C-alpha positions in Angstrom: -33.9 5.4 35.1 -32.5 2.2 33.6 -32.0 -0.9 35.7 -28.3 -0.4 35.4 -28.6 3.1 36.8 -30.6 2.0 39.8 -28.0 -0.4 41.0 -25.3 0.9 43.2 -21.8 0.0 42.1 -20.8 -3.5 41.3 -22.4 -5.1 44.3 -25.8 -6.9 44.1 -27.7 -4.1 45.7 -30.9 -6.1 46.1 -29.0 -8.5 48.4 -28.0 -5.7 50.8 -30.6 -6.4 53.5 -30.3 -4.4 56.7 -29.0 -7.5 58.5 -26.3 -8.0 55.9 -25.3 -4.3 56.0 -24.9 -4.5 59.8 -22.8 -7.7 59.4 -20.5 -6.0 56.9 -20.2 -2.9 59.1 -19.4 -5.2 62.1 -16.2 -6.3 60.2 -14.7 -2.8 60.5 -16.5 -1.0 63.4 -16.9 -2.2 66.9 -20.1 -1.6 68.8 -22.5 1.3 67.9 -25.3 -1.1 67.1 -28.1 1.6 67.1 -26.2 3.7 64.5 -25.5 0.7 62.3 -29.1 -0.3 62.4 -30.3 3.2 61.4 -28.0 3.6 58.5 -28.7 0.0 57.3 -32.5 0.8 57.2 -31.8 4.1 55.4 -29.7 2.3 52.8 -32.3 -0.5 52.2 -35.0 2.1 51.8 -33.2 3.4 48.8 -33.5 0.0 47.1 -37.1 -0.2 48.3 -37.9 3.2 46.8 -36.6 2.1 43.4 -39.0 -0.8 43.3 -42.3 1.0 44.1 -44.7 2.4 41.5 -43.2 5.3 39.5 -46.0 7.6 40.6 -45.2 7.1 44.2 -41.4 6.9 43.8 -40.8 10.6 43.6 -42.8 11.2 46.8 -40.6 9.0 49.0 -37.9 11.1 50.5 -34.8 9.8 52.3 -34.8 9.8 56.1 -31.7 11.9 56.9 -29.8 10.9 60.0 -28.0 12.8 62.7 -25.3 10.8 64.6 -24.5 12.2 68.0 -21.4 11.2 69.8 -17.8 12.3 70.8 -15.0 12.2 68.3 -13.3 8.9 67.5 -16.3 6.6 68.2 -17.0 5.6 64.5 -19.3 8.3 63.1 -17.3 9.0 60.0 -16.2 5.4 59.5 -19.8 4.2 59.5 -20.8 6.6 56.8 -17.6 5.8 54.7 -18.0 2.1 55.0 -21.7 2.4 54.1 -20.9 4.2 50.9 -18.2 1.7 49.9 -20.6 -1.2 50.6 -23.3 0.3 48.4 -20.9 1.6 45.7 -22.6 5.0 46.1 -21.1 8.4 45.4 -20.0 9.7 48.8 -18.4 13.0 50.0 -17.5 14.2 53.5 -17.7 17.9 54.2 -17.4 19.9 57.4 -20.3 22.3 58.1 -18.0 24.7 59.8 -16.0 25.3 56.6 -18.9 27.3 55.1 -18.1 30.1 57.6 -14.5 30.4 56.4 -14.8 31.7 52.9 -15.5 35.4 53.4 -19.2 35.5 53.9 -21.8 33.1 55.3 -22.7 30.1 53.1 -21.1 31.4 50.0 -20.0 28.0 48.8 -22.6 25.6 50.3 -23.6 24.2 46.9 -20.0 23.1 46.2 -20.6 19.9 48.1 -23.2 18.9 45.5 -20.9 19.8 42.7 -18.1 17.8 44.3 -20.5 14.8 44.7 -21.3 14.9 41.0 -17.6 15.0 40.1 -17.1 11.9 42.3 -20.0 10.2 40.6 -18.6 10.9 37.1 -15.2 9.6 38.1 -16.8 6.5 39.6 -18.9 5.7 36.5 -16.0 6.4 34.2 -13.8 4.1 36.2 -16.4 1.3 35.8 -16.6 1.9 32.1 -12.9 1.7 31.8 -13.0 -1.7 33.4 -15.7 -2.8 31.0 -13.7 -1.8 27.9 -10.2 -2.7 29.3 -9.9 -5.9 27.2 -11.1 -4.2 24.0 -8.8 -1.2 24.5 -5.9 -3.5 25.2 -6.4 -5.4 22.0 -6.5 -2.2 20.0 -3.4 -0.9 21.8 -1.6 -4.2 20.9 -2.4 -3.7 17.2 -1.2 -0.1 17.3 2.0 -1.1 18.9 2.6 -3.7 16.3 2.1 -1.1 13.6 4.7 1.1 15.4 7.2 -1.8 15.6 6.5 -3.0 12.0 5.0 -0.1 10.0 2.7 -1.2 7.2 3.6 -0.5 3.6 1.7 2.4 2.0 -0.5 1.6 -1.0 1.4 4.0 -3.2 4.9 2.5 -2.6 6.7 1.6 -5.8 7.5 -1.9 -6.9 11.2 -1.3 -6.1 10.3 0.0 -2.7 8.2 -3.0 -1.9 10.9 -5.4 -3.1 13.5 -3.6 -1.0 11.1 -3.8 2.0 10.6 -7.5 1.3 14.4 -8.1 1.1 14.8 -6.2 4.4 12.1 -8.2 6.1 13.5 -11.4 4.9 16.7 -10.5 6.6 15.3 -9.0 9.7 12.9 -11.0 11.8 12.6 -10.5 15.5 13.4 -13.5 17.7 14.3 -14.0 21.3 17.9 -14.6 22.1 18.9 -17.4 24.4 20.2 -15.2 27.2 19.1 -11.6 26.5 16.7 -9.2 24.9 15.2 -9.7 21.5 17.6 -9.5 18.6 17.5 -9.8 14.8 18.2 -13.0 13.0 18.5 -13.7 9.3 15.7 -15.6 7.7 16.4 -17.4 4.5 13.0 -18.8 3.7 11.4 -17.7 0.4 8.0 -16.3 1.1 5.8 -13.6 -0.3 6.0 -10.2 1.2 2.6 -10.4 2.9 3.5 -13.8 4.3 6.8 -12.6 5.7 5.1 -9.6 7.3 2.4 -11.8 8.9 5.0 -14.1 10.2 7.1 -11.3 11.6 4.0 -9.6 13.1 3.0 -12.7 14.9 6.5 -13.1 16.4 6.3 -9.5 17.6 2.9 -10.2 19.1 4.3 -13.0 21.1 7.2 -10.9 22.3 4.7 -8.1 23.3 2.5 -10.5 25.3 5.6 -11.8 27.0 6.7 -8.2 27.8 10.1 -8.7 26.2 10.0 -5.5 24.2 9.2 -3.1 27.0 12.5 -1.2 26.7 12.4 -0.9 22.9 11.8 2.6 21.7 9.0 3.6 19.3 7.7 6.9 18.0 4.2 8.0 19.1 2.2 11.1 18.5 1.1 12.8 21.7 -1.2 15.8 22.1 -0.3 18.8 24.1 -2.2 21.9 25.1 -1.9 24.9 22.8 -1.2 27.3 25.6 -0.6 27.6 29.4 -3.1 26.4 31.8 -5.1 29.1 33.6 -6.8 27.8 36.7 -8.9 30.7 37.7 -12.6 30.6 38.7 -14.9 33.4 37.5 -15.3 35.8 40.3 -18.7 36.1 41.8 -20.1 33.1 39.8 -19.5 30.2 42.1 -22.8 28.7 41.3 -22.0 28.4 37.7 -18.8 26.5 38.5 -16.8 28.1 35.8 -13.1 27.4 35.3 -11.4 29.5 32.8 -8.5 27.0 32.4 -10.9 24.2 31.3 -12.8 26.6 29.0 -9.6 27.7 27.2 -8.4 24.1 26.9 -11.7 23.1 25.2 -11.6 26.1 22.9 -8.0 26.2 21.8 -6.8 23.7 19.1 -4.9 20.7 20.2 -1.3 20.4 19.0 0.5 17.2 18.6 4.1 16.2 18.4 6.0 13.0 18.0 8.1 11.5 20.8 10.4 8.6 21.1 9.2 6.6 24.1 9.6 3.0 25.3 7.0 0.4 24.5 5.9 0.4 28.1 5.2 4.2 28.0 3.6 4.0 24.6 1.2 1.3 25.9 0.1 3.7 28.6 -0.4 6.6 26.3 -2.2 4.5 23.7 -4.4 2.8 26.3 -5.6 6.2 27.5 -6.4 7.2 23.9 -8.2 4.1 23.0 -10.2 4.1 26.3 -11.3 7.7 25.6 -12.5 6.6 22.1 -14.6 3.7 23.5 -16.2 5.6 26.4 -19.3 7.7 25.6 -18.9 10.6 28.0 -22.6 11.7 27.5 -23.7 8.3 28.7 -21.2 8.5 31.6 -22.5 11.9 32.7 -26.2 10.9 32.4 -25.6 7.8 34.6 -23.4 9.7 37.0 -25.9 12.5 37.5 -28.7 9.9 38.1 -26.5 8.0 40.6 -25.7 11.2 42.5 -29.3 12.3 42.6 -30.8 9.0 43.7 -27.9 7.2 45.5 -25.5 9.9 46.6 -24.6 10.2 50.3 -23.3 13.5 51.8 -21.7 13.2 55.2 -22.1 16.6 56.9 -19.6 16.6 59.8 -19.3 19.0 62.7 -23.0 20.1 62.4 -22.9 21.0 66.1 -20.4 23.8 65.3 -23.0 25.8 63.4 -25.8 25.1 66.0 -26.4 27.8 68.6 -25.8 26.7 72.2 -28.2 27.3 75.1 -25.6 29.6 76.7 -25.6 32.0 73.7 -27.1 35.4 74.4 -29.2 36.0 71.3 -28.9 34.5 67.9 -25.5 33.9 66.3 -25.9 35.4 62.8 -23.0 33.4 61.3 -24.2 30.0 62.6 -27.8 30.6 61.8 -26.9 31.9 58.4 -25.0 28.7 57.6 -28.0 26.6 58.7 -30.3 28.6 56.5 -28.0 28.2 53.5 -27.8 24.4 54.2 -31.6 24.1 54.5 -32.5 24.3 50.8 -29.9 21.8 49.8 -31.0 19.3 52.4 -34.8 19.8 51.8 -34.4 19.6 48.1 -33.3 22.1 45.5 -31.6 22.2 42.1 -27.9 23.0 41.8 -26.1 24.1 38.7 -23.0 22.0 38.0 -20.7 21.7 35.0 -22.7 18.6 34.0 -26.1 20.3 34.1 -28.8 20.8 36.8 -28.7 18.3 39.7 -31.6 17.8 42.1 -30.8 17.2 45.8 -34.2 16.0 47.2 -33.3 12.3 47.1 -29.6 12.6 48.3 -29.1 11.0 51.6 -27.6 13.4 54.2 -25.9 11.9 57.2 -24.9 14.6 59.7 -22.7 14.1 62.8 -21.5 16.1 65.7 -20.3 15.8 69.3 -23.0 18.2 70.5 -21.1 18.8 73.8 -22.2 22.4 74.2 -25.2 22.5 71.9 -27.9 20.1 71.2 -29.8 19.0 68.0 -32.7 21.0 69.3 -30.6 24.1 69.0 -30.7 23.9 65.2 -33.3 26.0 63.5 -36.7 24.1 63.4 -36.7 23.8 59.6 -33.3 22.0 59.6 -34.3 19.8 62.5 -37.3 18.6 60.6 -35.0 17.5 57.7 -33.1 15.1 60.0 -35.9 13.0 61.5 -33.6 10.1 62.6 -31.3 10.7 65.5 -28.9 8.1 66.9 -26.4 8.4 69.8 -23.0 6.7 69.6 -21.5 5.8 72.9 -18.0 6.5 74.3 -15.5 3.8 74.1 -13.8 2.2 77.0 -11.1 -0.4 77.7 -13.3 -3.4 76.6 -14.1 -1.7 73.3 -10.5 -0.8 72.7 -9.4 -4.5 73.1 -12.0 -5.5 70.5 -10.9 -2.6 68.2 -7.3 -3.8 68.4 -8.2 -7.4 67.5 -11.5 -7.8 65.7 -11.8 -5.5 62.6 -10.4 -6.7 59.3 -8.1 -3.7 59.3 -7.2 -3.8 63.0 -4.4 -1.6 64.2 -2.3 -4.6 65.4 -2.7 -6.3 62.1 -1.5 -3.1 60.3 1.6 -2.8 62.5 2.5 -6.5 62.1 2.2 -6.2 58.3 4.4 -3.1 58.3 7.1 -4.9 60.3 6.8 -8.0 58.1 7.9 -5.9 55.1 11.3 -5.6 56.7 11.6 -9.4 57.1 10.8 -9.2 60.9 8.0 -10.5 63.0 6.0 -8.6 65.6 3.9 -10.4 68.2 1.5 -9.0 70.9 0.6 -11.1 74.0 -2.9 -11.0 75.4 -1.8 -9.1 78.5 0.0 -6.5 76.3 -3.3 -5.9 74.4 -5.2 -5.4 77.7 -2.5 -3.0 78.9 -2.5 -0.9 75.7 -6.3 -0.7 75.9 -6.2 0.3 79.6 -3.7 3.1 79.1 -5.6 4.5 76.1 -8.9 4.5 78.1 -7.2 6.1 81.2 -5.6 8.9 79.0 -9.0 9.6 77.4 -10.5 10.0 80.8 -7.8 12.3 82.1 -7.3 14.3 79.0 -9.5 15.1 76.0 -11.6 12.1 74.9 -10.6 11.4 71.3 -12.0 7.9 71.3 -10.3 5.1 69.3 -7.8 7.6 67.8 -6.0 7.4 71.2 -4.9 3.9 70.2 -2.9 5.4 67.3 -1.0 7.7 69.6 -0.3 5.0 72.2 0.9 2.4 69.6 3.0 4.9 67.8 4.8 5.8 71.0 5.1 2.2 72.1 6.6 1.0 68.8 8.7 4.0 68.0 12.1 2.3 68.6 11.1 -0.9 66.8 9.9 1.1 63.7 13.0 3.3 63.7 15.6 0.6 64.0 14.2 -1.6 61.2 15.9 -2.8 59.1 18.7 -3.9 61.3 20.8 -6.8 59.9 22.5 -7.2 63.3 19.4 -6.9 65.4 16.5 -9.3 66.3 14.0 -10.3 63.7 11.3 -11.3 66.2 9.8 -8.8 68.6 7.4 -9.9 71.4 5.4 -7.1 73.1 4.1 -8.1 76.5 2.5 -6.1 79.3 5.8 -5.5 81.0 7.2 -4.0 77.8 4.2 -1.7 77.5 4.5 -0.5 81.1 8.2 0.1 80.8 7.9 2.0 77.6 4.9 4.1 78.5 5.1 4.4 82.4 7.2 7.5 82.4 4.9 9.2 79.9 1.7 8.2 81.6 2.9 9.3 85.0 4.1 12.7 83.9 1.1 14.9 83.2 3.1 17.2 80.9 4.5 14.4 78.8 1.2 12.6 78.7 -0.5 15.8 77.5 1.9 16.5 74.6 2.9 12.9 73.6 -0.3 10.9 74.1 
């Protein structure tokens, strides 16, 4: 692979030391130090692998991880933030979904195909950013051609003289108070000189976005027939889509449309970007990135693990595990972009494992997840930190939402403590859904504020203190039925 391919995203991957990864995760996730440390080491090992001798590189396999803990403690968020930090292709799938499609494990390979699709879109987006300036320059020239069509070489002398006369009398200028208009120009110039002068004036108006509402005629392509979005029955592994096949085979038809300059710019930018991007190069880099940097987050793994209370093997659960096994241990999957190997994809599995345990998985699958970390339940102290510390803290989000209405929302320290206490108490008395309980508590607490805004006759500054929290939530917390269905 090239040096460009071995780097994840736009970040300097070499600088992502385990300590720095944990520091970045700490900005968004409270606590769970053991899990952060494990995923940080796993991510750094991917860079280390790329820098060993080629003969040894293929022998170094990723250390897949199982994160064990109740819902709402940060398992999914750790994996998602890790992928964003590394710029790696990432997909989250639920292991239990592979039992819902008719027969066991029928579509297990779909997660690899989806990962490659994500990688292709990611690389293409990066290429679009690289070519944005070049494409914009080309679009500008094409828009100028639409606004001021060039003379054909075969035009007669009379036609050229008529065009020259028309151009000498029609030059775009900006009016003092309104949109561009036409003004007579009396200077004696050559035809080419007048056209260059007019074109440069148009260029200035385009850059100043003063011609956005002017209409031009562009040629757009349209499909030659109706879209048929049907997968080939019984051929899931081939990933066929009849609609896409027909669109590639049928000839493209074009038609001319009158659109505004703003809309024409969007259409032409898409066309020029497509011309600049080499999709073969995009696919090659995307497949390499998916194979060597991809992360698959396999959630709800405990749902397909047999519990100790089961009498005999569960065929459905064990069947899903056996279908997952070759993907996790390393196999080759057919995708629309070619064959993709999975042996160097990092798998991060997660589950509550309330009823079952990781040891209830089949031995072969257990061996493919050598790293196991436990995430701890969250209490009042952690909830206070979650409300305040992360960059995207819940209180910060609500204050930003209220600010869009021209109002201000303020939480006192005792109110934050009270919100955290109520969320922790409800988690203990009802189902423990972790930090997600803060969403339900805050939604109920701020329901009236969010409903009444904007209110020109109402207050523009709201202060939420502990007394306000107790008054708003006391009746719900004390009533078991209300608490069960509202919080």
